[in-house]
C-alpha positions in Angstrom: 133.8 18.5 -20.4 131.9 17.4 -23.5 129.1 19.4 -25.0 126.7 18.9 -27.9 127.4 20.7 -31.0 125.0 21.4 -33.8 126.4 20.6 -37.4 123.8 20.7 -40.1 120.2 20.0 -40.8 119.5 16.5 -41.7 118.2 17.6 -45.1 121.6 18.8 -46.1 122.8 15.1 -46.2 120.9 13.0 -48.7 120.5 9.3 -47.9 123.3 7.2 -49.1 125.9 10.1 -49.0 128.6 11.7 -47.1 129.5 15.4 -46.6 132.5 17.2 -45.1 131.9 19.6 -42.2 134.6 21.8 -40.7 134.0 22.4 -37.0 135.5 25.7 -35.6 137.3 26.2 -38.7 139.9 23.4 -37.8 138.4 19.9 -37.3 137.1 18.3 -40.7 134.3 15.9 -39.7 132.5 13.5 -42.3 128.7 13.3 -41.9 127.0 10.2 -43.3 123.4 9.5 -43.8 123.0 5.7 -44.1 119.4 5.7 -44.9 118.4 7.8 -42.1 121.0 6.5 -39.8 123.3 9.5 -39.3 126.9 8.9 -38.3 129.9 11.2 -37.9 133.6 10.3 -38.1 136.8 12.3 -38.6 137.1 13.2 -42.2 140.7 12.7 -43.0 141.8 9.1 -43.9 144.3 7.8 -41.2 146.4 6.3 -44.1 146.9 9.5 -46.2 145.6 13.1 -46.3 142.5 12.4 -48.1 139.0 13.7 -47.3 136.7 10.8 -46.7 133.8 13.0 -47.9 135.4 12.6 -51.4 135.0 8.8 -51.0 132.5 6.3 -52.0 130.0 4.6 -49.5 129.7 1.0 -49.9 127.3 -0.6 -47.5 128.5 0.4 -44.3 132.1 1.2 -45.2 133.6 4.4 -46.7 136.3 3.9 -49.1 139.0 6.4 -49.4 139.5 8.1 -52.7 143.3 7.9 -52.6 144.2 4.2 -52.1 140.7 2.3 -51.9 141.3 1.5 -48.1 138.1 1.5 -46.1 136.7 2.1 -42.8 133.5 0.7 -41.0 131.3 4.0 -40.8 129.6 2.8 -37.6 132.8 1.9 -35.6 135.5 3.8 -37.4 137.7 0.4 -37.6 139.9 0.2 -40.5 138.4 -2.7 -42.7 140.6 -2.8 -45.9 144.3 -2.2 -46.5 146.3 0.0 -46.7 144.4 1.5 -43.8 145.4 0.1 -40.4 144.3 2.8 -37.8 140.7 3.4 -37.0 138.9 6.8 -37.5 137.5 8.9 -34.6 133.8 8.6 -34.2 131.2 10.8 -32.4 128.1 10.2 -30.7 125.2 11.6 -33.0 121.8 12.8 -31.9 119.2 14.3 -34.1 117.8 17.3 -32.3 115.1 19.5 -34.1 116.1 18.1 -37.4 119.6 19.1 -36.9 122.6 16.6 -36.6 124.4 17.2 -33.4 127.4 15.6 -32.1 128.9 15.2 -28.6 132.3 17.1 -28.9 
């Protein structure tokens, strides 16, 4: 059964940025603010053990800081080699100014 989990206030994620959030001390998530459109994916690159929160946002893509591979932030799909496998994505809802995900 999925539940809605509260992550952070929207004000903590500035427009055009990404931040890491560790859920339950085990699951690293990346929270993105694409100019008011909040998205959440898994934080670890599927090609290596890099935190995508340390990467750069280019348009709708997050670029991995290790090998410059990239993913579509909206869909999780790998868009640039050497990344081949998609990221997990989570349904986001803003509730009372808080970023929440269906978990």
